[in-house]
N, C-alpha and C positions, 0 to 999 in steps of 0.2 A: 450386589454385583458391581464391580468397578467398570466405568465406561471409558472408552478411549476417545481421543479427539477433543475438539473444542466446540463450544456452543456458538451460536450465531452472535450472541451478545459479546462473547470473548473476541471473536473476529472483528466485530464492529469497533470494539475498544482499541484493538491493535491498529486498525486502519486509521482511526482518529489520531492516535499517537504519531503514526507515520506522517499523516497530513500536517500536523503541527510542526514536526521536525523539518518537513520539506519546505514549509512556508518560511521557517527561520533560516534554512540554508539558502533559499532563493534571495531572501532579504539581505543576508550577509554577503552573498555574491554580488548583488546589485550595488551595495555600498562600496565594496572593494573595487568593482569595475569603474564606478564613478570616480573614486579616488585616483585610480590608475590613470583615467583619461584626463583628469584635472592636472595631474603631475606631468603628463605627456604634453598637454597644451602649454603649460608653463615652460617646458623645455623647447617646444617648437617656436612659440612666439617670442620667448626670451632671447633665443638665438638671433632673431631678426632685430629686436630692439638693441641688443648689444653690438650687433654688426654696425649699425648706424653710428653708435657712440665711438667705436674703435676707428671707423673710417670717416669721421666727421669732416676732416679737411679735404678728403677726396670728393665727397659729395658737394661740398661748398664750391668746388672748382668746376663741377660738371656744367655742361651746356644743357639747360632744361628746355626741351622743345615739345614736351608732351605732358599731359595731365596725369594719365595713368602710368605708374612707374613699376608695376608688378613684374613685368617682363625684364626690366633692367636688373631688379633685385635677383631674379632667377638666374640671369646670365652671369651676374657677379658672384654667384655661389652663396648668396646671403640667405637663400630659402632652403630649408631641409627638403631633400628630394621627395619624401613621401607626401609633402604638401602640394606638389605640382601634379595636376591631373588634366587629362584631355588636351595637353599642350595649349591650354587657354592662356593667352598673354595678359589677360586682365585680372584673373582671379586665381587664388590659391585656397586650399582648404585645410582646416586643422583636424585634429583627431575626432572632433564631434561633427565633422563635415560642415562646419560653419564656413560660409563664403567670406573671403578676406581679399581686400585689395589695398595697394599702396599707391600713393599719389603725391604730386608736388604742387604747391600753390604759392601765391605771393600775397602779402598784406599790402594795403594801400600805401604804407610808408616804405615799401620796397623790400621789407624783410622776407626772406624765403623760408619755407617750412616743408617738411615731409609729414605725411599722415599715414597711419595704418588703421583701417576700418574693419571691425569684426562684426558681421551680421549674425545675430543669435536667434535661432528659431525655437530651440527647446532648452530645458534646464536653465532658463534665463537667469534666475537669481544666483544659482551656484556658480555659473560661469562668470557673471558680472563680478561677484565677490572675489573670485580667483584672479580676474584681470586687475582689479583694484589693488589686490595684494602684490601682484606682479609689478604694477606701476609704482607702488609705494617704495619698493626696493630700488627703483631707478629714479627716485624723485630729483636727484641732482642732475639728471640728463634730459628729462622730459619738459616740455613746455606746458601742455595742457592734456588732461584726459577728460572724457565726457561720455556719459551713458544716457541715451535718449531713444525715443521712438524713431523708427525708420522714417516715417513721414511726420516729423515733429513740427509743432507749431511754435511760433516765436515766444510763447509764454515760458517755456522751460529751456530756452537756448542757453541763457546765462546761469540759471539757478543750479545747474548740475555740473558746472565746470570746476575742475580741480587743478590748481596750478603747481608746477614744479618749483624747486627751490629758487632758481634764478629769476622767476617771474611772479612769485607770490608776494603780494603787498598787503597793506592794511585794508585795502578795498576788496581783496579776494575773499570769497565766502569760504573756500576750503583750500588748504595747502596739503599737498601729497604727503610730505614728511610727517605731518601732524594728524593725518587722517585716522580716526578711531573706528573701531568695529561698529559702533552705533551709527556713525556717519556713513560708513560703507553700506550698512543696512538701509538707511534712508535713501541714499543715492541709487541703490539697486532696486528700490521699490518704484522708481519713476516709470518703469515699463511693465509693471505687474499686470496691467490690464491690456497689454498689447501682445499680439501673436508673434511679432517680429521686432527686434530692437537692435541697436548698434552701439558698439563701444569704440571710441576713438582714442588713439594714441597720437599725439602731435609733437614733433621735434622742431624747434626753431633753429634754423641753420645760421642765422645772423642775429645776435642779440640786439634788442632795440632799447 
């Protein structure tokens, strides 16, 4: 006599197959989402980096009376709208919700510079790698990039600095334009044991 239906073993086999396919689908979705966010981050931060380059002369003539400059960038339209949250004048946020601030400083020799600091809480390596690739494309306009622990000690202050084209000398450990994937990997490993790290982009507004 022919029996209808499926046995318990058959059903368990079907469920196992569905489970494997689901894991694969979730993994594929996660990778696609991560790629989307990295591309979005490149778009967001790249627009700010490029704004400074395009308006170099305007920034050079500004009267600098404050350290934090995030609010000024927002008012000038240099910041993508979606990065501005809670009307906070000090911080903006990228697609990963990393806290970012922009600031102005002076060297002891009188040279002025602007900086953008990205504090990274999660996906540290992937984001670091993405930011270095972003910086390398702008090696002719940046002064220094650096990846370090948020509460860094003096031992790694100089060792992970990467200089832009106009500032790279024979004494520089790394030059942005020549930065290799292996070197990026090494630099992005500085914070592998830290829960929070920061990536710095620095522009020097007056060559020294």
